[in-house]
Backbone bond lengths (Angstrom), bond angles and torsions (degrees), N, CA, C in turn:
res aa  C-N    CA-C-N  psi(-1)  N-CA   C-N-CA  omega(-1)  CA-C   N-CA-C  phi
1 M - - - 1.458 - - 1.581 110.29 -
2 R 1.272 116.04 138.10 1.526 120.53 -178.76 1.548 107.70 -69.10
3 P 1.379 111.47 157.97 1.485 118.73 -177.40 1.530 106.35 -57.93
4 A 1.379 120.66 -44.44 1.439 123.10 -176.85 1.470 111.27 -61.37
5 G 1.364 118.19 -38.89 1.415 123.24 -180.00 1.568 110.28 -65.87
6 K 1.347 114.85 -39.18 1.430 121.05 -179.43 1.499 110.90 -65.53
7 F 1.381 112.53 -40.23 1.471 117.44 -178.98 1.531 109.65 -67.03
8 R 1.281 120.56 -39.56 1.440 123.18 179.48 1.513 109.09 -66.61
9 L 1.230 116.71 -44.58 1.520 120.77 -179.88 1.566 108.28 -62.19
10 G 1.323 116.23 -41.91 1.500 119.21 179.23 1.496 108.32 -65.84
11 M 1.248 120.30 -39.60 1.436 120.47 -176.17 1.551 108.84 -70.05
12 T 1.322 114.74 -40.69 1.488 115.02 174.15 1.484 117.56 -56.21
13 R 1.356 113.09 -43.58 1.458 119.67 175.82 1.512 111.30 -58.97
14 V 1.372 116.03 -44.96 1.407 118.81 -177.36 1.560 112.16 -63.06
15 I 1.392 113.49 -41.73 1.508 117.69 177.36 1.518 111.34 -62.10
16 I 1.273 117.39 -43.51 1.449 120.66 -178.42 1.471 112.16 -62.47
17 L 1.391 114.13 -38.91 1.496 121.35 179.53 1.490 108.59 -65.49
18 L 1.330 116.34 -42.13 1.482 120.52 178.64 1.442 113.41 -63.63
19 L 1.359 116.54 -44.08 1.473 118.91 178.04 1.528 109.93 -64.24
20 T 1.292 118.56 -38.36 1.501 122.02 174.89 1.598 112.10 -55.71
21 V 1.342 111.29 -52.12 1.433 115.36 -177.64 1.595 111.82 -63.81
22 V 1.339 117.43 -41.48 1.428 120.40 176.43 1.476 112.28 -65.88
23 G 1.292 118.24 -34.63 1.503 120.90 176.72 1.499 109.38 -66.30
24 L 1.399 116.21 -46.05 1.454 115.23 178.42 1.533 116.56 -59.38
25 I 1.366 109.72 -39.31 1.571 114.23 -179.32 1.551 107.84 -68.32
26 G 1.291 117.53 -36.75 1.416 122.72 178.73 1.484 113.70 -62.51
27 A 1.354 115.42 -42.18 1.490 124.65 179.73 1.491 108.67 -67.29
28 A 1.370 118.57 -38.69 1.396 123.93 179.00 1.599 112.69 -67.64
29 L 1.287 113.61 -38.12 1.518 118.06 178.14 1.424 110.77 -69.88
30 I 1.348 119.41 -35.28 1.512 120.38 179.00 1.496 109.36 -69.18
31 V 1.358 116.34 -43.46 1.488 114.74 178.58 1.557 112.24 -63.77
32 G 1.352 117.25 -36.54 1.401 118.15 174.18 1.534 114.44 -65.49
33 S 1.273 116.10 -32.25 1.529 117.57 -178.02 1.462 109.77 -70.78
34 V 1.270 126.61 -30.20 1.400 126.88 -179.74 1.589 113.67 -95.59
35 G 1.288 111.72 -12.03 1.501 117.28 176.37 1.456 111.24 109.40
36 V 1.303 119.68 124.76 1.431 123.42 -179.42 1.532 111.92 -68.49
37 E 1.267 112.19 -50.17 1.578 120.56 -176.46 1.578 108.61 -55.57
38 P 1.299 122.26 -50.39 1.410 120.50 -176.39 1.530 114.53 -64.32
39 V 1.353 111.91 -33.31 1.507 118.17 175.20 1.454 112.49 -66.84
40 I 1.356 115.97 -45.89 1.489 120.32 178.80 1.509 110.91 -63.34
41 A 1.375 116.62 -40.41 1.442 118.96 177.05 1.532 111.18 -60.67
42 A 1.328 117.77 -39.64 1.469 119.33 -179.59 1.498 110.78 -63.92
43 I 1.322 112.83 -38.31 1.451 114.87 -179.01 1.409 112.84 -69.74
44 R 1.279 120.33 -41.92 1.517 128.40 178.77 1.517 108.20 -55.72
45 A 1.305 117.90 -35.82 1.461 124.30 -170.90 1.531 110.47 -58.52
46 I 1.329 113.58 -29.50 1.538 113.96 -176.61 1.531 111.33 -72.14
47 G 1.400 117.53 -29.21 1.476 117.09 176.63 1.559 111.87 78.24
48 V 1.241 116.29 163.62 1.470 119.19 179.84 1.489 113.54 -65.63
49 G 1.277 114.50 -42.12 1.487 123.23 -178.34 1.430 107.53 -63.58
50 G 1.324 120.58 -46.56 1.460 122.55 179.18 1.508 113.23 -64.42
51 Y 1.279 114.04 -40.32 1.451 115.22 178.09 1.520 116.64 -64.49
52 V 1.463 113.43 -37.08 1.453 115.89 173.57 1.547 112.93 -64.13
53 V 1.324 116.94 -34.67 1.419 119.99 176.32 1.518 113.80 -64.47
54 Y 1.424 113.45 -42.16 1.430 118.59 178.58 1.509 113.50 -64.94
55 V 1.332 119.69 -37.68 1.455 125.24 -179.53 1.476 105.71 -70.64
56 A 1.369 120.79 -45.05 1.453 121.15 -178.26 1.488 112.68 -61.82
57 Y 1.440 116.52 -33.32 1.447 119.80 179.42 1.518 110.76 -60.42
58 T 1.284 118.40 -34.41 1.405 124.48 -178.39 1.461 115.38 -50.06
59 A 1.446 115.15 -31.32 1.381 122.23 178.36 1.508 114.08 -56.01
60 I 1.310 115.12 -30.96 1.483 120.34 178.29 1.539 107.84 -65.35
61 V 1.345 117.32 -45.52 1.456 122.58 -177.91 1.556 109.75 -60.04
62 L 1.312 114.58 -48.23 1.444 120.75 -176.64 1.539 111.85 -66.90
63 G 1.320 114.69 -33.61 1.556 121.15 175.95 1.505 106.58 -63.92
64 L 1.358 119.93 -47.78 1.460 120.74 -179.95 1.523 111.50 -60.62
65 L 1.397 115.12 -43.34 1.455 114.52 -177.30 1.494 109.94 -70.38
66 G 1.345 121.56 -34.58 1.414 119.31 172.90 1.523 116.67 -64.03
67 A 1.316 114.61 -33.99 1.496 121.84 175.80 1.501 110.89 -65.09
68 A 1.333 114.48 -39.54 1.536 117.45 178.52 1.556 111.30 -64.72
69 W 1.374 116.90 -39.10 1.374 117.63 178.04 1.498 112.15 -70.20
70 R 1.278 117.51 -39.26 1.507 124.07 179.76 1.486 109.11 -63.33
71 A 1.287 117.20 -35.64 1.505 119.06 -176.29 1.513 113.40 -61.75
72 V 1.370 115.61 -27.25 1.521 114.46 -179.62 1.502 109.03 -106.02
73 A 1.399 120.81 23.92 1.408 124.22 173.83 1.532 110.28 -124.73
74 P 1.297 116.91 75.90 1.364 119.84 -178.09 1.478 118.96 -62.85
75 G 1.380 117.91 120.22 1.412 119.13 -176.64 1.534 111.53 82.35
76 G 1.277 116.86 16.05 1.441 119.18 -170.61 1.560 115.73 -94.29
77 G 1.285 116.01 24.40 1.471 118.50 179.17 1.543 115.36 89.85
78 P 1.402 115.26 -173.56 1.383 119.62 -178.34 1.556 116.84 -68.30
79 I 1.241 117.96 151.41 1.422 123.78 -174.78 1.497 110.59 -63.20
80 G 1.367 117.47 -29.93 1.428 122.98 -176.06 1.508 111.17 -63.03
81 A 1.339 118.34 -27.76 1.457 121.65 178.69 1.517 108.88 -65.81
82 Y 1.353 115.61 -36.91 1.501 119.12 -174.82 1.621 108.49 -81.99
83 V 1.297 116.81 -30.59 1.454 119.16 173.13 1.492 110.10 -64.71
84 W 1.354 114.18 -43.82 1.542 118.96 178.58 1.559 112.12 -62.31
85 A 1.394 112.52 -43.64 1.481 116.46 178.66 1.482 114.71 -63.70
86 R 1.244 112.17 -36.68 1.534 117.50 179.10 1.492 110.65 -71.74
87 T 1.407 115.94 -33.09 1.478 117.67 179.96 1.553 108.33 -67.48
88 V 1.310 116.60 -44.60 1.489 121.64 178.71 1.496 109.21 -66.31
89 R 1.286 121.55 -35.93 1.462 124.91 174.76 1.472 112.45 -61.27
90 E 1.310 116.98 -47.30 1.502 121.62 -178.80 1.585 111.08 -70.14
91 G 1.415 110.85 -30.89 1.440 112.31 177.45 1.619 111.41 -71.42
92 A 1.350 114.43 -35.92 1.516 114.05 178.32 1.514 111.71 -67.52
93 T 1.339 114.67 -36.57 1.492 119.47 -178.16 1.507 112.11 -69.08
94 D 1.335 116.55 -39.57 1.508 119.99 -174.31 1.471 114.91 -94.29
95 V 1.367 115.76 -19.39 1.508 116.01 -173.90 1.563 109.47 -106.91
96 L 1.330 115.13 -43.51 1.491 116.97 -173.42 1.521 107.34 -86.61
97 P 1.309 114.89 157.00 1.500 120.15 176.21 1.557 110.51 -71.73
98 F 1.267 118.92 62.97 1.447 121.32 178.29 1.493 108.14 -118.63
99 A 1.363 113.73 157.29 1.435 121.40 169.84 1.622 102.02 -84.70
100 Q 1.336 113.42 178.48 1.462 119.06 -179.86 1.478 116.36 -55.64
101 I 1.368 117.85 -34.61 1.426 123.56 -175.93 1.493 107.58 -67.44
102 G 1.397 118.12 -32.39 1.452 117.99 174.70 1.434 119.75 -62.59
103 G 1.285 113.87 -37.19 1.461 122.71 176.59 1.532 111.83 -67.37
104 L 1.365 114.50 -39.52 1.425 118.93 178.22 1.672 108.24 -62.90
105 V 1.284 115.96 -44.77 1.480 117.64 -177.99 1.558 111.66 -61.47
106 V 1.352 115.39 -42.26 1.466 121.57 -179.79 1.602 107.10 -66.11
107 G 1.292 115.80 -44.83 1.466 115.85 -179.89 1.501 113.16 -63.49
108 G 1.312 119.13 -38.04 1.423 122.58 174.26 1.503 114.51 -61.01
109 R 1.326 113.87 -42.14 1.466 120.99 178.14 1.479 109.90 -64.81
110 A 1.312 116.64 -45.45 1.454 121.34 -179.25 1.570 111.60 -59.09
111 L 1.353 113.66 -36.94 1.545 117.31 -179.47 1.499 108.70 -74.29
112 T 1.344 123.61 -40.83 1.391 123.99 177.94 1.526 112.29 -63.24
113 A 1.328 113.98 -27.83 1.515 116.20 179.04 1.459 112.96 -74.15
114 Q 1.404 114.63 -9.64 1.416 117.87 176.41 1.577 114.70 -98.21
115 R 1.327 108.70 27.54 1.506 121.65 177.81 1.559 109.58 64.46
116 V 1.255 121.42 30.64 1.472 123.66 169.07 1.493 106.25 -90.06
117 P 1.377 117.70 127.29 1.500 117.07 -179.77 1.519 108.79 -54.06
118 S 1.365 110.33 141.66 1.535 118.13 -172.26 1.523 107.67 -67.43
119 D 1.293 122.32 -36.08 1.471 118.25 -176.23 1.539 108.04 -69.35
120 L 1.323 119.42 -33.72 1.488 123.22 175.15 1.515 110.07 -68.97
121 A 1.311 117.38 -42.08 1.440 118.81 -178.31 1.516 110.84 -59.58
122 Y 1.401 119.38 -46.83 1.423 120.27 -175.43 1.545 112.64 -78.65
123 A 1.318 114.58 -29.86 1.457 115.29 177.21 1.581 111.25 -71.91
124 S 1.242 114.29 -39.05 1.468 120.24 177.71 1.559 110.05 -66.20
125 M 1.307 115.45 -37.56 1.438 121.76 177.57 1.606 113.22 -55.44
126 I 1.419 111.01 -48.36 1.418 117.38 176.71 1.529 113.75 -60.93
127 A 1.289 116.73 -46.77 1.432 121.51 179.02 1.549 110.12 -61.98
128 D 1.308 117.08 -41.78 1.476 121.53 179.56 1.459 110.99 -64.22
129 L 1.320 117.59 -40.73 1.492 126.48 177.80 1.574 109.45 -56.49
130 T 1.383 111.14 -41.32 1.616 116.58 -177.67 1.472 108.13 -68.14
131 T 1.357 116.52 -48.06 1.468 116.29 179.10 1.472 114.67 -65.24
132 E 1.298 116.44 -36.81 1.510 118.82 179.44 1.505 110.71 -63.48
133 M 1.342 119.04 -44.76 1.409 121.78 -179.00 1.520 111.93 -68.89
134 A 1.317 118.18 -33.44 1.412 123.05 176.00 1.521 112.56 -65.04
135 S 1.335 116.02 -41.79 1.461 121.62 176.05 1.562 110.47 -71.25
136 Q 1.319 117.26 -31.68 1.504 115.28 176.39 1.520 108.48 -71.48
137 L 1.258 120.53 -27.95 1.483 121.62 176.98 1.533 108.58 -60.39
138 I 1.251 118.39 -48.36 1.410 126.10 177.68 1.547 111.03 -60.04
139 F 1.214 115.83 -47.24 1.507 123.62 176.17 1.549 113.01 -60.33
140 T 1.338 115.06 -39.58 1.407 119.44 179.24 1.537 115.40 -73.75
141 L 1.410 113.75 -30.14 1.471 119.13 175.28 1.482 108.75 -67.90
142 F 1.255 120.72 -32.16 1.441 122.36 178.53 1.586 106.15 -65.67
143 G 1.317 117.11 -48.75 1.357 121.20 -179.15 1.544 112.72 -59.93
144 V 1.313 118.10 -44.04 1.444 122.92 -177.58 1.528 107.28 -61.65
145 G 1.360 118.41 -42.64 1.481 120.37 177.51 1.498 112.49 -60.11
146 A 1.376 115.41 -43.03 1.460 119.14 178.14 1.491 110.60 -64.82
147 L 1.335 119.50 -37.28 1.503 122.75 -177.66 1.545 105.91 -67.64
148 L 1.247 122.31 -39.79 1.526 126.08 -177.15 1.509 103.39 -65.50
149 L 1.316 124.33 -42.99 1.386 126.90 177.61 1.551 113.94 -61.58
150 A 1.359 109.88 -42.89 1.553 114.65 177.54 1.490 111.05 -66.92
151 L 1.299 121.25 -35.20 1.378 122.90 178.70 1.519 113.57 -74.23
152 G 1.367 114.92 -28.30 1.375 121.51 173.51 1.534 116.11 58.52
153 G 1.374 114.24 33.02 1.410 116.85 -177.90 1.498 114.76 78.03
154 G 1.375 118.22 3.48 1.449 121.30 178.87 1.529 114.18 -79.78
155 F 1.315 115.26 -178.04 1.462 118.36 -176.15 1.449 110.25 -85.10
156 D 1.339 114.21 132.77 1.545 121.44 -174.98 1.447 104.10 -89.00
157 S 1.317 123.37 87.40 1.471 126.37 -172.83 1.509 109.92 -76.78
158 G 1.298 120.35 -27.19 1.377 119.81 178.01 1.492 116.19 -89.06
159 G 1.323 119.56 -1.80 1.474 121.05 -177.81 1.470 111.62 74.22
160 V 1.258 120.29 14.86 1.480 123.16 -173.12 1.537 110.41 -56.71
161 L 1.438 111.54 -50.92 1.504 116.65 -176.54 1.452 112.34 -58.74
162 K 1.438 116.84 -38.53 1.450 115.75 178.86 1.535 112.25 -65.87
163 L 1.317 116.25 -35.89 1.469 121.73 -178.38 1.555 106.76 -65.21
164 V 1.332 117.06 -46.45 1.434 121.07 -176.05 1.567 111.34 -67.48
165 L 1.383 112.24 -38.33 1.458 111.99 176.10 1.461 116.63 -71.50
166 G 1.372 111.90 -25.87 1.574 113.29 170.91 1.504 109.01 -64.74
167 G 1.352 120.12 -42.57 1.451 118.40 179.24 1.506 112.36 -65.43
168 L 1.286 116.88 -31.99 1.483 119.31 175.54 1.436 111.32 -70.44
169 G 1.282 117.58 -40.71 1.546 117.78 176.03 1.472 112.69 -68.98
170 L 1.273 122.29 -30.30 1.479 125.67 175.65 1.552 111.30 -68.57
171 T 1.353 114.16 -37.26 1.412 119.72 178.58 1.514 106.52 -68.34
172 C 1.247 120.58 -43.45 1.513 120.94 179.58 1.552 110.44 -62.37
173 A 1.359 114.06 -40.68 1.496 119.17 -179.31 1.450 110.73 -62.55
174 L 1.426 115.33 -46.76 1.444 117.87 179.01 1.458 115.72 -64.61
175 L 1.312 114.54 -34.49 1.506 118.96 176.82 1.476 111.01 -70.05
176 A 1.261 116.81 -36.03 1.565 119.47 175.21 1.496 109.21 -68.53
177 A 1.323 118.00 -38.64 1.475 119.99 176.16 1.497 111.40 -61.63
178 L 1.347 120.07 -41.61 1.366 122.91 179.44 1.560 111.21 -66.99
179 A 1.313 114.48 -39.34 1.464 119.41 -176.81 1.541 111.10 -72.65
180 F 1.294 119.47 -39.80 1.424 122.67 -177.26 1.473 119.05 -106.75
181 G 1.380 116.34 -2.99 1.438 119.93 177.37 1.512 111.76 -121.16
182 Q 1.262 116.50 49.14 1.452 122.18 -177.07 1.549 111.21 -66.09
183 Q 1.348 117.58 -36.39 1.427 117.71 -179.16 1.482 114.79 -58.97
184 P 1.343 118.89 -47.26 1.520 117.82 -179.91 1.510 108.60 -62.88
185 M 1.398 117.83 -37.60 1.424 118.22 179.48 1.474 111.10 -65.10
186 L 1.335 118.50 -40.71 1.426 118.14 -179.85 1.571 111.49 -68.63
187 S 1.264 119.16 -35.68 1.475 122.60 172.45 1.541 109.36 -56.83
188 A 1.342 112.51 -50.74 1.468 115.21 -174.11 1.547 109.22 -67.03
189 A 1.343 120.03 -36.00 1.488 120.07 176.56 1.436 111.91 -65.07
190 A 1.407 119.18 -35.63 1.482 119.59 179.82 1.490 110.14 -72.21
191 R 1.363 119.23 -38.38 1.433 120.37 173.84 1.461 113.79 -60.05
192 I 1.331 116.19 -44.02 1.501 119.84 -179.36 1.536 109.75 -63.07
193 G 1.289 118.79 -42.78 1.462 122.42 177.56 1.503 115.38 -64.58
194 E 1.336 118.03 -34.50 1.434 120.96 -179.75 1.503 109.85 -72.90
195 R 1.371 116.18 -38.82 1.512 120.78 179.72 1.474 113.42 -69.45
196 L 1.425 114.81 -41.45 1.438 116.19 -175.45 1.524 112.78 -83.74
197 L 1.359 115.11 -21.62 1.429 119.77 -180.00 1.535 109.74 -131.26
198 P 1.401 115.76 74.07 1.441 114.15 -177.43 1.459 118.77 -61.17
199 A 1.390 118.29 -22.63 1.409 122.49 -176.01 1.552 110.85 -81.65
200 S 1.264 118.10 -12.00 1.411 125.01 -173.78 1.564 110.09 -96.13
201 V 1.272 119.49 165.67 1.456 126.72 174.24 1.500 110.13 -110.45
202 T 1.322 113.25 93.09 1.490 118.59 -175.55 1.610 103.86 -109.83
203 G 1.371 116.10 71.82 1.463 118.69 -176.92 1.505 109.66 -80.16
204 L 1.336 116.33 159.06 1.355 124.82 178.11 1.608 108.37 -60.89
205 A 1.295 117.39 -42.27 1.449 120.34 179.46 1.460 114.45 -59.00
206 A 1.375 115.26 -43.08 1.434 118.96 176.72 1.494 115.83 -57.47
207 V 1.414 110.97 -45.71 1.453 115.50 -179.22 1.543 110.88 -66.82
208 Q 1.298 116.82 -38.75 1.497 123.93 177.08 1.486 110.48 -58.66
209 S 1.328 118.99 -45.36 1.437 123.82 179.43 1.503 111.87 -62.20
210 R 1.369 113.97 -43.32 1.460 119.89 179.93 1.582 110.36 -63.32
211 L 1.332 115.38 -46.93 1.440 120.47 -177.45 1.393 114.07 -63.10
212 A 1.362 117.99 -41.78 1.433 124.20 179.55 1.534 112.75 -62.08
213 A 1.338 116.23 -37.72 1.478 124.76 174.90 1.550 109.00 -64.74
214 I 1.323 115.93 -44.82 1.486 120.25 -179.56 1.516 111.95 -59.19
215 Y 1.491 110.93 -46.21 1.478 113.25 -179.62 1.498 116.47 -69.51
216 R 1.263 114.23 -16.95 1.529 115.36 176.77 1.525 112.74 -77.55
217 D 1.346 114.39 -17.90 1.470 118.72 178.98 1.546 109.09 -93.68
218 R 1.328 113.92 89.33 1.470 119.27 -177.48 1.522 111.00 -66.98
219 A 1.301 121.57 -31.09 1.443 123.91 172.87 1.511 114.38 -59.07
220 A 1.307 113.11 -41.92 1.522 117.75 -178.97 1.459 107.60 -66.77
221 L 1.370 119.16 -43.93 1.466 123.89 175.90 1.518 111.82 -56.05
222 A 1.287 116.60 -46.03 1.422 120.97 -175.02 1.552 106.73 -64.35
223 W 1.332 117.46 -43.36 1.484 120.87 179.45 1.472 112.23 -63.41
224 S 1.290 117.34 -41.38 1.489 121.24 174.55 1.523 113.90 -61.15
225 F 1.286 114.74 -43.28 1.511 121.07 175.09 1.537 110.00 -59.56
226 G 1.295 116.05 -51.45 1.437 121.02 -178.16 1.598 111.36 -58.45
227 F 1.341 114.04 -48.33 1.473 115.20 -179.39 1.566 111.44 -63.95
228 N 1.371 116.13 -37.28 1.455 118.03 -179.47 1.576 106.95 -68.53
229 L 1.258 119.99 -45.35 1.456 120.84 177.58 1.520 111.97 -57.17
230 A 1.313 117.09 -40.56 1.462 121.35 179.71 1.545 108.17 -67.90
231 A 1.318 116.96 -32.69 1.486 119.09 178.64 1.510 110.97 -69.79
232 W 1.297 120.29 -37.30 1.455 123.01 175.89 1.582 108.27 -64.45
233 V 1.325 120.32 -45.30 1.376 120.19 176.13 1.504 115.30 -66.73
234 A 1.352 117.63 -38.82 1.429 118.24 173.71 1.567 115.74 -63.47
235 S 1.197 113.35 -32.20 1.495 122.55 174.95 1.566 110.35 -60.85
236 G 1.296 110.90 -50.68 1.528 117.17 172.39 1.489 114.48 -57.17
237 I 1.318 120.36 -47.06 1.420 130.03 -178.82 1.627 104.26 -56.92
238 G 1.335 114.50 -41.44 1.514 120.42 -178.10 1.478 110.26 -60.71
239 A 1.362 116.76 -41.62 1.509 118.19 176.00 1.507 109.82 -65.32
240 W 1.335 119.97 -38.62 1.445 118.56 177.85 1.483 110.72 -67.10
241 L 1.308 120.37 -36.01 1.489 123.27 172.91 1.442 112.09 -59.36
242 A 1.355 119.34 -43.38 1.432 121.56 178.76 1.502 112.10 -63.06
243 L 1.304 117.02 -43.03 1.480 119.08 -179.86 1.639 110.14 -63.49
244 R 1.333 111.93 -43.05 1.533 117.12 -179.19 1.547 107.02 -58.86
245 L 1.344 117.81 -40.63 1.476 123.87 -170.79 1.657 103.46 -74.42
246 M 1.334 115.82 -22.25 1.444 121.30 175.77 1.452 113.31 -82.70
247 G 1.361 117.17 -8.68 1.437 123.95 -176.02 1.469 115.91 87.29
248 V 1.290 118.98 16.73 1.506 124.59 -175.99 1.473 106.17 -95.71
249 A 1.327 114.17 124.35 1.574 116.34 -179.59 1.525 105.90 -96.52
250 I 1.306 114.36 111.07 1.452 119.30 172.32 1.527 109.50 -151.08
251 G 1.340 115.31 142.93 1.437 119.14 -176.16 1.468 117.78 -65.01
252 P 1.359 120.69 148.11 1.467 121.26 -177.05 1.518 112.80 -62.55
253 V 1.374 116.58 -35.25 1.388 117.19 -178.63 1.461 113.60 -62.95
254 A 1.402 118.26 -39.83 1.488 119.57 176.64 1.484 109.75 -62.69
255 V 1.335 118.47 -39.93 1.460 120.65 -177.80 1.520 112.73 -64.23
256 L 1.375 111.64 -42.97 1.467 118.02 178.75 1.491 108.51 -59.08
257 A 1.384 120.16 -43.70 1.437 124.18 179.44 1.491 111.43 -60.38
258 I 1.291 116.62 -43.52 1.519 121.60 -177.77 1.578 106.47 -65.52
259 E 1.331 115.87 -48.11 1.473 117.00 -178.76 1.489 115.33 -63.13
260 S 1.359 116.42 -36.35 1.440 116.69 179.52 1.547 111.02 -66.72
261 L 1.364 116.33 -37.07 1.500 117.50 176.34 1.508 111.41 -73.61
262 I 1.256 118.78 -28.80 1.541 117.79 174.46 1.442 111.27 -63.76
263 F 1.336 117.11 -43.59 1.516 117.80 -176.60 1.616 106.59 -71.11
264 A 1.356 116.01 -29.65 1.527 115.57 175.63 1.471 107.55 -63.43
265 V 1.375 121.60 -46.57 1.381 122.94 -175.31 1.495 112.21 -69.48
266 R 1.349 117.15 -30.31 1.528 121.51 172.34 1.507 109.33 -60.84
267 S 1.330 117.34 -35.44 1.406 121.02 -177.84 1.487 113.33 -58.00
268 I 1.266 111.76 -38.08 1.628 117.30 178.95 1.502 107.11 -65.61
269 A 1.338 116.12 -38.46 1.510 116.32 -177.78 1.477 117.45 -96.90
270 F 1.345 114.16 37.13 1.485 118.36 -172.26 1.474 109.13 -66.31
271 V 1.343 125.33 -17.32 1.421 123.03 178.76 1.540 114.47 -85.74
272 V 1.392 114.30 -6.95 1.477 119.67 177.17 1.559 106.25 -88.87
273 P 1.322 119.76 123.20 1.414 120.53 179.68 1.551 113.51 -55.76
274 G 1.307 119.24 125.42 1.424 124.99 -174.55 1.464 118.26 53.03
275 A 1.335 116.92 16.20 1.548 122.55 -179.47 1.530 110.59 56.54
276 L 1.367 116.31 35.72 1.365 117.54 -177.19 1.478 114.54 -58.59
277 G 1.297 117.49 133.53 1.493 119.44 -177.25 1.506 110.96 81.60
278 V 1.338 120.99 -42.64 1.373 123.12 179.47 1.496 112.37 -65.37
279 Q 1.255 118.88 -52.20 1.446 126.02 176.64 1.545 109.68 -50.66
280 E 1.313 116.29 -50.58 1.479 117.23 179.00 1.450 116.57 -62.95
281 G 1.339 115.28 -39.76 1.450 119.37 175.60 1.528 112.49 -63.13
282 A 1.327 113.92 -39.38 1.449 116.17 -177.49 1.639 108.22 -67.76
283 Y 1.274 115.73 -42.37 1.489 113.94 176.23 1.484 112.40 -61.42
284 L 1.337 115.53 -38.88 1.510 114.32 177.56 1.509 114.24 -64.38
285 L 1.300 120.39 -29.75 1.418 124.53 176.97 1.549 115.22 -77.85
286 L 1.335 111.38 -43.53 1.466 114.83 -172.78 1.529 116.74 -87.50
287 A 1.401 115.77 -38.75 1.395 116.68 -175.24 1.558 117.20 -52.00
288 P 1.326 119.21 -43.18 1.489 118.67 -176.23 1.622 110.06 -65.26
289 L 1.281 115.66 -22.09 1.488 117.01 179.17 1.535 111.15 -70.70
290 F 1.307 114.66 -18.12 1.505 119.04 -175.83 1.589 108.91 -113.29
291 G 1.340 117.49 9.52 1.442 118.99 177.00 1.538 113.98 87.92
292 L 1.319 120.44 20.99 1.460 124.31 -179.22 1.509 105.69 -108.40
293 D 1.374 115.23 131.33 1.479 119.08 178.19 1.561 107.93 -64.14
294 P 1.331 116.98 142.55 1.492 124.15 177.62 1.539 111.57 -56.74
295 Q 1.349 116.27 -40.24 1.559 120.39 -176.88 1.626 105.40 -64.59
296 V 1.324 115.62 -43.37 1.464 118.22 -177.29 1.502 109.69 -68.97
297 A 1.316 118.66 -35.39 1.394 120.77 -175.62 1.517 110.82 -73.76
298 V 1.338 121.28 -33.72 1.414 125.89 174.06 1.529 108.25 -69.70
299 A 1.314 115.54 -39.95 1.536 116.61 179.05 1.553 108.76 -63.13
300 L 1.355 119.46 -40.73 1.416 121.01 178.00 1.572 109.66 -59.95
301 S 1.312 117.21 -43.52 1.450 119.99 175.63 1.464 113.83 -52.29
302 L 1.356 113.01 -51.01 1.509 118.28 -178.09 1.547 109.01 -67.34
303 L 1.368 116.10 -37.83 1.524 117.58 178.47 1.540 109.52 -59.25
304 K 1.358 117.32 -39.79 1.412 120.85 179.53 1.509 112.37 -63.58
305 R 1.323 113.98 -34.98 1.525 119.02 -179.32 1.531 108.51 -72.45
306 A 1.321 116.42 -37.72 1.487 119.96 177.07 1.530 110.15 -63.20
307 R 1.349 117.16 -41.79 1.443 124.04 175.25 1.538 109.14 -58.36
308 D 1.346 118.00 -46.32 1.427 120.50 -179.56 1.505 113.15 -60.37
309 L 1.330 116.74 -38.38 1.506 122.28 178.99 1.573 108.48 -70.05
310 T 1.260 117.32 -38.95 1.489 122.18 -178.52 1.570 111.10 -65.34
311 I 1.304 115.08 -33.13 1.494 116.26 -177.61 1.566 105.10 -98.60
312 G 1.315 121.00 -42.77 1.407 122.17 -172.83 1.479 115.05 -68.05
313 V 1.272 119.94 -47.30 1.493 124.55 -176.59 1.573 108.62 -57.23
314 P 1.305 120.24 -58.95 1.458 120.38 179.18 1.522 113.17 -53.28
315 A 1.359 115.56 -43.33 1.450 118.78 -179.87 1.542 114.47 -62.62
316 L 1.350 113.07 -42.69 1.529 114.22 175.53 1.446 114.21 -68.11
317 L 1.404 117.88 -38.04 1.399 121.02 175.77 1.562 113.03 -60.12
318 W 1.350 114.08 -42.95 1.543 116.53 -179.83 1.505 107.46 -68.18
319 W 1.333 121.63 -39.55 1.432 123.40 -179.95 1.565 110.18 -66.39
320 Q 1.245 124.26 -39.18 1.343 128.17 174.20 1.528 112.39 -60.09
321 A 1.356 113.64 -45.68 1.449 120.17 -179.81 1.491 111.88 -62.88
322 S 1.324 117.29 -39.19 1.472 121.77 -179.75 1.508 110.41 -70.32
323 E 1.351 112.13 -37.96 1.525 114.43 176.90 1.573 108.03 -65.53
324 G 1.295 116.71 -39.54 1.481 120.19 179.51 1.554 111.20 -58.89
325 R 1.355 113.20 -49.36 1.440 116.34 178.96 1.592 113.79 -58.39
326 K 1.305 115.30 -38.07 1.463 116.96 -178.14 1.571 109.05 -71.22
327 L 1.333 120.21 -30.62 1.432 121.28 178.17 1.526 107.13 -70.35
328 L 1.336 118.91 -41.97 1.456 121.52 -178.44 1.542 108.74 -64.41
329 A 1.296 117.09 -39.51 1.473 123.10 178.18 1.522 112.46 -62.77
């Protein structure tokens, strides 16, 4: 690697590390502002059995995400490979100090390790990203409508609506970039494949051909969109389940609205690893508008992070072990 390239890579790592540290400090300050003891009490309320149920439920969300990816990968092998790759991808995004792009790279590598052709892996990843963001747009619009009803035309003193609309605008911009900027995405996918799999031939033309074939299959795109939308809803239902297991009585529609807005706010902070601090701050602002105590909302955010560690760390360790075995072989 050239010295300039090494410098840029080093600076990127330093920036990501700084964002991680700032996010951790922000999260700690938010927990302290609402009270550590009430937050801990809310987390303890779920109990070991309830936490196991909550973690196990996440398998449904990962299954839907894997199905959405597999839907746009014709002839790409068993769905389990895509569920596994998506699990590793989520683990890398939520656990490691990566931005979103780092998780995408790891997820693509995990899929090619399952003997899925690299050009199909990266072409289907681009198509799946497009349908995922399109479905998130629908989910976010639901949340924005619920937020407007909650505000009731009143004054938005916390600037929550502006923050959410910013997330909605960014989602629209990214979706437009995916729709109209396929060439840069294809070039990036090809470069990623060539760097991660030097022995393979992951040319731009191969990825282009695969992606063109995927986009001609409207039924596959519709299935991918439907699975991704179902995954967004299922993720929101998971938060409602966690609250119920904590003994908090709140309607599922309100929780779905909160979760859709949380994901919109996270979209703004996509460069912050795991949206550290941002997620907690968003819960602190949004939850009271829908009748959820701030302490419980922050506890839910921390509980979700604990779940991410419980699933992500073993998945990443297993993936690294499998990679090591292949290198030794």
